[in-house]
C-alpha positions, -999 to +999 in steps of 0.1 A: -784+789-354-807+767-374-840+758-358-862+751-388-865+718-407-861+734-441-829+752-431-815+719-417-823+701-450-807+729-470-775+727-450-773+689-453-780+689-491-755+718-495-729+698-476-736+668-498-733+689-529-700+704-518-685+670-510-696+655-543-681+685-561-648+682-542-646+645-549-652+650-586-628+680-588-599+666-568-595+629-576-573+619-546-568+589-525-584+608-496-619+601-510-611+565-516-603+561-479-630+585-467-661+582-489-684+611-492-712+594-472-688+591-442-677+627-446-713+639-447-721+620-415-689+633-398-694+669-409-731+669-398-721+656-364-693+682-362-717+710-372-742+700-346-714+698-320-703+734-327-739+746-325-749+753-361-783+739-354-804+731-324-823+698-323-858+714-322-889+694-330-890+707-366-853+697-371-860+663-355-889+657-378-870+668-409-841+645-399-863+615-393-882+620-425-849+623-444-835+592-427-867+571-432-872+580-468-837+585-483-816+559-466-835+529-482-833+546-516-796+553-512-789+517-502-808+505-533-788+528-555-755+517-540-765+481-546-767+488-583-730+492-584-725+455-575-705+435-600-720+400-598-693+385-621-666+395-596-686+383-567-691+349-584-653+347-589-648+348-552-659+312-550-685+293-531-663+288-500-657+325-495-694+334-501-704+306-477-680+319-451-694+354-454-729+342-451-720+320-421-703+349-403-732+372-410-756+346-396-735+340-365-733+378-357-771+381-360-776+350-339-752+363-313-771+395-309-805+377-307-791+352-281-776+380-260-808+400-261-829+369-250-803+360-223-799+395-209-833+411-216-841+417-179-809+437-175-811+457-207-833+486-217-863+485-240-844+500-269-817+473-269-831+453-298-830+483-320-794+490-309-784+454-316-801+455-350-782+486-359-749+472-347-756+439-366-763+457-398-732+479-394-710+449-388-724+427-415-735+451-442-703+468-450-703+491-480-674+478-500-667+479-537-652+449-554-628+461-581-611+440-607-574+447-609 
């Protein structure tokens, strides 16, 4: 059982390396439907569930440090893959519809929080922010065909 932060990071990075190698070696539709980032998250949850590591204070600190430092960098690197020419070809109506729906989802969470704040917990704004980001910030690749 893993209880140290370094061991936890080694397993997570090893898992990432294995999945990247598998994706490069076996070019299949499986990795198009289930991207490596989703598989890393699923596998890490599964490994925790079967008891590979215990969420000690050191593991928690390593996980939080990894999350706080690497996720913004990964999001930036993923955004470098955007093809602005294809996005421009979508047209102003579709882009406006996307922005309006994103704005309405965010406003809905803000309105719900303000309306129900006495019945909800202190962590609710963080939960709503995470849900809003998940619903509006989908990681999709636009491909020209």
